[in-house]
Wavefront OBJ file of the C-alpha trace (Angstrom):
o trace
v 55.888 117.685 105.817
v 57.450 114.654 104.134
v 55.606 112.856 101.388
v 55.953 109.066 101.440
v 57.719 107.675 98.407
v 56.168 104.813 96.483
v 58.703 102.226 95.436
v 57.546 100.063 92.539
v 57.630 96.343 93.203
v 59.661 94.395 90.661
v 57.846 91.211 89.628
v 59.679 87.906 90.117
v 56.876 85.791 88.623
v 53.987 86.040 86.214
v 50.560 84.546 85.901
v 47.921 84.345 83.189
v 44.861 86.198 84.438
v 42.990 85.324 81.268
v 43.365 82.631 78.617
v 40.810 82.542 75.809
v 41.173 79.688 73.331
v 38.845 79.008 70.478
v 38.380 76.893 67.401
v 36.702 77.350 64.068
v 36.258 75.477 60.810
v 38.016 76.832 57.737
v 38.438 75.104 54.366
v 37.121 71.869 55.848
v 39.698 71.881 58.662
v 39.330 72.478 62.388
v 41.654 75.303 63.375
v 42.627 76.617 66.772
v 43.258 80.139 67.904
v 44.687 81.716 71.008
v 42.311 84.661 71.067
v 43.746 86.322 74.164
v 46.457 85.617 76.717
v 46.751 88.239 79.449
v 49.952 88.007 81.481
v 50.381 89.868 84.767
v 53.382 90.468 86.963
v 53.494 89.096 90.491
v 55.829 88.617 93.386
v 56.238 85.371 95.271
v 57.814 85.608 98.711
v 59.836 83.058 100.674
v 56.607 81.563 102.081
v 55.308 81.080 98.522
v 52.638 83.772 98.958
v 51.653 85.463 95.714
v 50.982 89.195 95.411
v 50.147 91.281 92.385
v 52.851 93.553 91.004
v 53.048 96.087 88.224
v 53.227 94.878 84.663
v 50.778 93.433 82.205
v 50.957 92.251 78.608
v 48.576 90.750 76.087
v 49.164 88.214 73.325
v 46.303 87.723 70.877
v 45.310 86.334 67.526
v 47.599 83.299 67.223
v 45.927 80.989 64.695
v 47.221 77.442 64.230
v 46.276 74.133 62.634
v 47.048 70.640 63.892
v 46.695 67.878 61.294
v 45.745 64.239 61.935
v 49.407 63.266 62.339
v 49.927 65.843 65.102
v 51.858 68.353 62.986
v 51.209 71.991 63.822
v 51.369 74.861 61.365
v 50.619 78.533 61.580
v 52.511 79.441 64.720
v 54.714 82.515 64.363
v 58.394 81.733 63.825
v 59.375 82.921 67.320
v 56.955 80.403 68.860
v 57.515 77.485 66.473
v 59.757 75.688 68.976
v 56.834 75.252 71.394
v 54.721 73.557 68.709
v 54.901 70.091 70.324
v 53.748 71.577 73.656
v 50.826 73.313 71.939
v 49.833 70.024 70.270
v 49.962 68.217 73.637
v 47.935 70.934 75.386
v 45.380 71.158 72.559
v 44.952 67.365 72.435
v 44.349 67.223 76.189
v 41.939 70.156 76.033
v 39.900 68.458 73.287
v 39.808 65.298 75.423
v 38.591 67.259 78.463
v 35.926 69.027 76.392
v 34.698 65.629 75.130
v 34.528 64.299 78.686
v 32.599 67.341 79.901
v 30.141 66.853 77.047
v 29.795 63.145 77.866
v 28.944 64.011 81.478
v 26.776 67.091 80.899
v 25.243 65.967 77.581
v 25.565 69.488 76.159
v 25.540 68.443 72.496
l 1 2 3 4 5 6 7 8 9 10 11 12 13 14 15 16 17 18 19 20 21 22 23 24 25 26 27 28 29 30 31 32 33 34 35 36 37 38 39 40 41 42 43 44 45 46 47 48 49 50 51 52 53 54 55 56 57 58 59 60 61 62 63 64 65 66 67 68 69 70 71 72 73 74 75 76 77 78 79 80 81 82 83 84 85 86 87 88 89 90 91 92 93 94 95 96 97 98 99 100 101 102 103 104 105 106 107
């Protein structure tokens, strides 16, 4: 009897199945942290249908600080080049959080 062979699927895309951002106050400054970023492999076919594939990785514990002039510090050297993108994303996220609070009156 022949046993079917399983051929691993090579991912051609990835997606973030979990993104956990946070902030905290330290030394009188608001600081941000990427607590967890879980990346998973996927395949996307010609019809743009996504399917899960093998492969997963986690990035965690990236602390950073953005000052009032929009300068970012604290990113690891290998990620320093994306600093302006992080500032843009963080600024937009803070704006969205403020809007949600305005609508829901949470605090």
